[in-house]
N, C-alpha and C positions, 0 to 999 in steps of 0.2 A: 381558578385562575382568573384574575380580572382582565378586562380588555387592555389596560395599560401594560400589564405584565406580559400578555400575549404579544402586543406590539413590540415591546422591548426584546422579547425572545426572538421574534421574527427578524428584527434588525440585527441582532447579534449573530444569528445563524446565517443570514444573508452575507454578512461581512466575512464570516469564517468560510462559508462555501466559496465565496469569490476568491479568497486568498489561497484556497487549496486547489491542487491539480488533479486530485483523485477523490471520488466519493463512491463508497460501496454501500448498497442497500441489501440487508439480509433479513431473513425470517428467523426469529429466535425462539419459536415455540418449543417448549420442552427443556429449555436451559434452566438450571437452578441459579439462584442468586450467587452462589460461590463460583459457578462457571462464568457468569457475567462479569464478576469482579476480576476473574482471571483474564478475561478478554480485555477489560479496561487496563489492567496492569501491563499486559503484553503490548497493547497499543501505545501506552505512555512511553514505553521503552523505544518505540519507533517514532515518537513525536506525533502520534495520531490521536484523534479524539473520537470517542464513542458516546453515542447518546440515543436513547429511545425518545422519539419525537412523534407527536400526533401527526397523522398524515396530512390533515388540512393545513396545519402550521408549517410543516415541511414543504408542502407544495407551494405555498405562498412565498416562502423564503427562496425556494429554488426558482420560481418564476421571476423574482426580483433580480436574480443574477443571470437570467436568460437560459435556464435549464428547464425545459418543459416536456421532455420526452420520457422522463422516468415515470413508470407506472407504479403508483403507490396504493397497494391494497393490503388488507389484513394487518398483522403485526409486523412492524419494521423497526430495525435498529440501524442507525446510520453510523458509518465509520468513514472518517475523512482525514486526509493528510496532504502534504506537498509532494511526497515521493510515492508515485504509484506502484513501483516495483516492491518496495519494502511493505507497503500497505497490503498489496495483494498477497505477498508471502505470509504476512502475519495472519490475515483473515483465513487463508486456505489452510495454513498449519493449525490454527485453532479449530477450524471446522473438522479437520481430520482427527484432532485430539479428543473431541467430544463425540465422535462417532457419527458425524453428519447432522447433529441436531441443529447446528447453525447452517442454514441454507442460504447460499448466495443467490440473490434474485437478479440484480442488475447493478450497473454502476455508471459513472461518468468520469472518463479519463481524458484530460486535455482537450476539452471542447466537443467530445462526442459521447453519445450513450453507447454502452457496451453491455453484452450479455454475460452470463456466468462463465461460459466457455472461454471467452476472451480474458476474463479476470484470472481464471485458472492457468491459461497459457502465459500470461504476464508473470504469474507467481513462479513459473519455472525458469524465467530469465535470470541471468547472474545479476547480483546487486551492483550498485555503483562502485563499492569498494573492490569487489571482485573484478569488475571491468577495468578499473584503474590498475590493479595488480597485473592483469593480462597485458595491458598496454605497456606498462613499465618493463615487463618481461620481454616483450617484442623489441622495445627500444634498446635494451641493454644486451640483447643477444649478440650483435656483431662485436661489441667490445669484449664480451666473454669468450667468444670463439677466437678472437685475435690473441687474447692473453693465454688461452689454453694452447694455441698453436705455438706461441713464443716459448711457453714452458716446455712443450714437447721438443722443440728445437734445441733448447738449452740442455735437456736431458740427453738428447741424441749426441750433442757435441761433447758432453762430459764422458759419455761411454767410449768415444773414439779416443 
């Protein structure tokens, strides 16, 4: 890889890292190519990106966007997206499906560095769609109860 290609890659990564709200760094030792492709496919469904990046290039790109606390050692695969909950769910689900071969090292969620325990905790939260469904259920509950009460009153009047 030439110096110009490296510079272009760093600029591209810095732009993508800056636009994302969540970055997860994982160790991928022991994963087969088929398993890596499966990870990429599941990430694409969640509008996330997956890439194996050299640590030096990744650290330069991360420093350009103000992320300096991530410790990059050994083999790393980077997964990033705008939605941290769906990203954490996808990575944790994939890690479980391959028997823990994909090890979550650390991450960066909305301005702060987080450890693997935090990422696993976020993966257990309800998704955005589930939260919207819960909120709509709470909002429509009074109207539902009112209609049910009116229906019961109608039935009671008909019986008399």
